[in-house]
C-alpha positions as CSV (number, residue, x, y, z in Angstrom):
1,M,-4.1,-4.3,-4.5
2,A,-1.9,-2.3,-2.1
3,I,0.2,-4.1,0.4
4,D,-0.6,-3.2,4.0
5,A,1.8,-0.9,5.9
6,G,4.5,-2.9,7.7
7,R,4.2,-6.0,5.6
8,Q,7.4,-7.1,3.9
9,P,6.7,-9.8,1.3
10,A,10.3,-9.8,-0.1
11,K,11.4,-11.4,3.2
12,V,9.4,-14.5,2.2
13,S,11.7,-15.1,-0.8
14,G,14.5,-16.4,1.3
15,T,18.0,-15.1,1.6
16,Y,21.3,-15.6,-0.3
17,R,24.9,-14.5,0.7
18,I,26.6,-12.9,-2.3
19,G,30.3,-13.8,-2.2
20,G,29.5,-15.7,1.0
21,D,29.2,-12.5,3.1
22,L,26.7,-10.1,1.6
23,Q,23.3,-11.4,2.7
24,V,20.3,-10.2,0.6
25,D,16.7,-11.1,0.3
26,R,16.4,-13.1,-2.9
27,L,13.7,-11.0,-4.6
28,G,15.3,-7.7,-5.4
29,Y,14.7,-4.7,-7.6
30,G,16.2,-3.7,-10.9
31,A,16.6,0.1,-11.3
32,M,16.8,0.4,-15.1
33,Q,13.2,1.5,-15.7
34,I,13.3,4.6,-13.5
35,T,15.1,6.5,-16.3
36,G,13.7,8.1,-19.4
37,P,12.6,6.4,-22.7
38,G,15.4,4.2,-24.2
39,V,17.0,4.2,-20.7
40,W,18.1,7.7,-21.5
41,G,17.8,10.9,-19.5
42,D,15.5,11.7,-16.6
43,P,12.2,9.9,-15.9
44,K,8.9,11.5,-16.7
45,D,8.1,11.5,-13.0
46,P,11.2,11.7,-10.8
47,A,9.2,11.9,-7.6
48,E,7.5,8.6,-8.4
49,A,10.9,7.0,-9.1
50,V,12.0,8.1,-5.6
51,R,8.8,6.7,-4.1
52,V,9.3,3.4,-5.9
53,L,12.8,3.0,-4.5
54,R,11.8,3.9,-1.0
55,R,8.7,1.6,-1.2
56,A,11.0,-1.3,-2.4
57,Y,13.0,-1.2,0.8
58,E,9.8,-0.9,2.8
59,L,8.6,-4.1,1.2
60,G,11.7,-5.9,2.4
61,V,13.9,-5.6,-0.7
62,T,17.6,-5.5,0.3
63,F,19.2,-5.9,-3.1
64,I,19.0,-3.2,-5.7
65,D,20.7,-3.6,-9.1
66,T,21.6,-0.7,-11.3
67,A,24.4,0.4,-13.8
68,D,26.3,3.5,-14.7
69,S,24.8,3.4,-18.2
70,Y,21.2,3.7,-17.0
71,G,20.5,7.3,-17.8
72,P,23.6,7.4,-17.9
73,F,23.9,7.8,-14.1
74,V,20.3,8.9,-13.7
75,S,19.4,5.7,-11.9
76,E,22.4,5.8,-9.5
77,L,21.6,9.5,-8.6
78,L,18.0,8.6,-7.9
79,I,19.0,5.7,-5.7
80,K,21.2,8.1,-3.7
81,E,18.4,10.7,-3.5
82,A,15.9,8.1,-2.3
83,L,17.9,5.9,0.0
84,H,21.1,7.6,1.2
85,P,22.3,7.2,3.9
86,Y,21.8,3.5,3.2
87,A,20.4,1.0,5.7
88,D,23.0,-1.5,6.9
89,D,21.2,-4.4,5.2
90,L,20.8,-2.8,1.8
91,V,23.2,-3.9,-1.0
92,I,23.5,-1.7,-4.1
93,A,25.0,-3.5,-7.1
94,T,26.1,-1.5,-10.2
95,K,27.9,-2.2,-13.4
96,A,30.3,-0.6,-15.9
97,G,31.4,-1.6,-19.4
98,L,28.6,-0.4,-21.6
99,T,28.7,3.2,-23.0
100,R,25.8,5.2,-24.3
101,S,25.7,7.4,-27.4
102,G,21.9,7.9,-27.4
103,P,18.6,6.4,-26.4
104,G,18.6,2.6,-26.9
105,D,22.2,2.5,-28.0
106,W,24.6,0.3,-26.0
107,R,28.3,-0.2,-26.9
108,P,30.8,-2.2,-24.9
109,V,34.0,-0.5,-23.7
110,G,36.3,-2.4,-21.4
111,R,39.5,-0.4,-21.4
112,P,41.0,-0.4,-17.9
113,E,41.2,3.4,-17.6
114,Y,37.5,3.7,-18.6
115,L,36.4,1.0,-16.1
116,R,38.3,2.8,-13.3
117,Q,36.8,6.2,-14.2
118,Q,33.3,4.7,-14.1
119,C,33.9,3.0,-10.8
120,E,35.0,6.3,-9.3
121,L,32.0,8.1,-10.7
122,S,29.6,5.4,-9.4
123,L,31.1,5.8,-6.0
124,R,30.4,9.5,-6.1
125,H,27.0,9.3,-7.6
126,L,25.8,6.6,-5.2
127,G,27.5,8.2,-2.2
128,L,29.4,5.0,-1.3
129,D,32.9,4.4,-0.1
130,S,32.8,0.9,-1.5
131,I,30.5,-0.9,-3.9
132,G,29.2,-4.2,-2.6
133,L,28.9,-5.9,-6.1
134,Y,30.5,-4.4,-9.1
135,Q,29.7,-6.1,-12.4
136,L,31.4,-6.0,-15.8
137,H,28.4,-5.1,-17.9
138,R,29.7,-6.7,-21.0
139,I,33.0,-8.3,-22.0
140,D,34.7,-6.1,-24.6
141,A,36.0,-8.3,-27.4
142,K,38.5,-5.6,-28.3
143,V,40.3,-5.6,-24.9
144,P,42.0,-8.6,-23.3
145,L,39.9,-10.1,-20.6
146,E,42.9,-10.0,-18.3
147,D,43.1,-6.2,-18.6
148,Q,39.3,-5.7,-18.0
149,L,39.1,-8.0,-14.9
150,G,42.6,-7.1,-13.8
151,E,41.5,-3.5,-13.3
152,L,38.4,-4.6,-11.3
153,A,40.7,-6.7,-9.2
154,L,42.9,-3.7,-8.5
155,L,39.8,-1.7,-7.5
156,K,38.9,-4.5,-5.2
157,Q,42.3,-4.6,-3.7
158,E,42.0,-0.8,-3.1
159,G,38.7,-1.4,-1.2
160,K,36.6,0.5,-3.8
161,I,34.6,-2.6,-4.6
162,R,33.9,-5.7,-2.5
163,H,32.9,-8.3,-5.0
164,I,33.1,-8.8,-8.8
165,G,30.3,-10.0,-11.1
166,L,29.8,-10.7,-14.8
167,S,26.9,-10.0,-17.2
168,E,25.8,-11.8,-20.4
169,V,28.5,-14.5,-20.4
170,T,28.9,-18.2,-21.3
171,V,30.2,-20.9,-19.0
172,E,33.5,-20.8,-20.8
173,Q,33.8,-17.1,-20.1
174,I,32.9,-17.5,-16.5
175,E,35.7,-20.1,-16.0
176,A,38.2,-17.9,-17.9
177,A,37.3,-15.0,-15.7
178,R,37.6,-17.1,-12.5
179,K,41.2,-17.8,-13.4
180,I,41.9,-14.1,-13.3
181,T,40.0,-13.0,-10.2
182,P,37.2,-14.4,-7.9
183,I,33.8,-14.0,-9.4
184,V,30.6,-14.1,-7.2
185,S,27.7,-13.5,-9.6
186,V,26.4,-13.7,-13.2
187,Q,23.7,-11.6,-14.7
188,N,22.2,-13.1,-17.8
189,L,18.9,-12.9,-19.7
190,Y,16.6,-15.6,-18.2
191,N,12.9,-16.0,-17.6
192,L,10.2,-18.6,-17.8
193,A,9.8,-18.1,-21.6
194,D,13.5,-17.8,-22.5
195,R,15.8,-20.3,-20.8
196,S,18.7,-20.2,-23.2
197,A,21.1,-19.5,-20.3
198,E,20.1,-22.8,-18.6
199,D,23.6,-24.1,-18.7
200,V,24.9,-20.9,-17.2
201,L,22.4,-21.1,-14.3
202,D,23.3,-24.8,-13.7
203,H,27.0,-23.8,-13.6
204,C,26.3,-21.0,-11.1
205,E,24.3,-23.4,-8.9
206,R,27.1,-26.0,-8.9
207,N,29.7,-23.3,-8.0
208,D,27.5,-21.2,-5.6
209,L,27.6,-18.1,-7.8
210,A,24.6,-15.8,-7.6
211,F,22.5,-15.9,-10.8
212,I,20.7,-12.6,-11.4
213,P,18.2,-13.0,-14.3
214,W,17.5,-9.8,-16.1
215,F,14.1,-9.4,-17.9
216,P,12.8,-11.9,-15.4
217,I,9.0,-11.6,-15.9
218,A,8.7,-12.1,-19.7
219,T,5.9,-14.7,-20.1
220,G,5.3,-14.7,-23.9
221,N,2.5,-16.9,-25.1
222,L,2.3,-18.7,-21.8
223,A,0.0,-16.0,-20.4
224,K,-2.5,-16.1,-23.2
225,P,-6.1,-17.0,-22.3
226,G,-6.2,-20.7,-21.8
227,G,-2.4,-21.0,-21.5
228,P,-0.6,-22.6,-18.6
229,L,0.1,-19.4,-16.8
230,D,-3.5,-18.2,-17.2
231,A,-4.9,-21.4,-15.8
232,I,-2.6,-21.6,-12.8
233,S,-2.9,-17.8,-12.0
234,T,-6.7,-18.2,-11.7
235,G,-6.3,-20.9,-9.1
236,H,-3.8,-18.8,-7.1
237,G,-5.5,-15.4,-7.5
238,A,-2.2,-14.2,-8.8
239,T,-1.1,-12.5,-12.1
240,P,0.9,-14.3,-14.7
241,A,3.9,-12.1,-13.9
242,Q,3.7,-13.1,-10.2
243,L,3.7,-16.7,-11.2
244,A,6.7,-16.2,-13.5
245,L,8.6,-14.7,-10.6
246,A,7.5,-17.4,-8.2
247,W,8.7,-20.0,-10.7
248,L,12.2,-18.3,-10.8
249,L,12.5,-18.3,-7.0
250,R,11.6,-21.9,-6.9
251,R,13.9,-22.8,-9.8
252,S,17.2,-22.4,-7.9
253,P,18.5,-21.3,-4.5
254,V,21.1,-19.0,-6.2
255,M,18.4,-17.2,-8.2
256,L,18.1,-13.4,-7.4
257,P,15.3,-12.0,-9.6
258,I,15.3,-8.2,-10.0
259,P,12.0,-7.2,-11.6
260,G,12.0,-3.5,-12.5
261,T,9.2,-0.9,-12.8
262,S,8.6,2.8,-12.6
263,S,5.4,2.7,-10.6
264,V,4.6,1.9,-7.0
265,A,1.5,-0.1,-7.9
266,H,3.4,-2.4,-10.2
267,L,6.3,-2.7,-7.7
268,E,3.9,-4.0,-5.0
269,E,2.4,-6.5,-7.5
270,N,5.9,-7.8,-8.3
271,I,7.1,-8.1,-4.8
272,A,3.9,-9.9,-3.7
273,A,5.1,-12.7,-6.0
274,A,7.4,-13.9,-3.1
275,E,4.3,-15.0,-1.3
276,V,3.0,-17.2,-4.2
277,K,3.9,-20.8,-3.5
278,L,3.7,-23.2,-6.5
279,T,3.0,-26.9,-6.0
280,D,5.4,-29.5,-7.4
281,D,2.9,-30.2,-10.2
282,E,2.5,-26.5,-11.0
283,F,6.2,-25.9,-11.1
284,E,6.8,-28.8,-13.5
285,A,3.8,-27.9,-15.7
286,L,5.2,-24.4,-16.2
287,A,8.7,-25.7,-16.8
288,K,7.4,-28.1,-19.5
289,A,5.1,-25.6,-21.1
290,A,7.9,-23.3,-21.8
């Protein structure tokens, strides 16, 4: 069902200040799926990708997450085409540290000169003077962590990035990184059906670090007929995916889910999840079921 013009469901998700100063609405948008198959090349329908991005902001989304490797650069260029010049309340987060040698192929590279090059390219492709949140997409085991984060700290000192985040890390890696430079966010795989990063989420909550779950609406067997998501969704008139997002928003005040899609209809369904309110019993039932 289409959302009426002027209504902004994402605003119901609440707000969070990344790094203490970048305020965003907690339900954001992940811009990986607006590229071609295998996150490679142009999308089948570039005009629809632009519509999705513009509609996301219309629905109240103020946090868009992307990466230089999505395409590569296709996602960043589409964001610029759709939304530049950016509204004052819109935060664009991007990442560097994964290279692409073909569809579906991802290889970490954390050499300082490479990270600097990618930052400069992202600034150009996004049309920004400074990137609000710049994330190390993966820690490169072949390069000292001090060299990888040291270069990002230099870019921050130069004003080219505002805050530094990490992706797919352990608690120990977060603490090692924080000894080198301030870290404000962590992006790990996390959803209702896969909570292997629970300790990382708890650590982020204790230290007021934004936790950005990628692949946030995987529901697995929970959505099967007769399953817990199926039963609760019937009572709410909501989809299992909407319940999964509502559960994430309820799980922690530092949680910033970024569901992605390449269609306006699916986008509207995802963002409407902010208006789904789970009872205490429903929240606990879903947590235990998973």
